[in-house]
N, C-alpha and C positions, 0 to 999 in steps of 0.2 A: 515528804519533802521538808527540808530544813532551810531556814534563812536566819542570818545573823545581822543583816543590815550593812555589813562591811564586805566580806569576801563573797558571801552568798546573798545577793540582793533579793528583795521581795519578788521582783519580776522574774528572776531566774534562780529559784531555790535549788539546793542540792538534793538530787534524788538519792534516797537511801533505802537499803534493804531493811525491812522491819527487824530481821534477825540480828542486825548489827547495831541496834539502838537499845539502850537500857532505859526503861521507864523509871522516872524518879518519883512520880506521884505529885510533883510540884506543878502549880499553875501560876503563871504570871497574870495577876488579876487585871492589870491595865490592858494587856493584849486580849484576854478573854472578853472583857467588857466591850472593847472596840469591835471584835468579831461578832459578838451577840447583837450589837446595834447595827451591824452591816457597814460600819465605817471602814475605809481603806487603811492599810498599814503603809507607812513610808519608811524608807531605809534609815534616815536620820533619827526618826523617833524610835524605831525598833532598836537601833544600835544604842541609843541613850538609855532606854529602859533596861536592856540586857547588861549594859556596862555597870549599872548601879545595883545589879543583882535582882532586878524585877520588883523592887520595893517602892 
C-alpha cells in the first residue's frame, strides 16, 4: 500500500502489486521514526516530508 498525502491519503492508500514497485533502498527517517514510536501519520505532514525529499 502506498500513500503520498495528496492523491493517496493515509486513510486510503493505493493498493499496489509488489511486482510493480521498484525498491530503492531509501528510508525516510522521519516516517520510520514515527512508525517505530507508534505515532500516527497525517496527510499534511506526510506530504510535507515527501515534498522536501524526506530530508
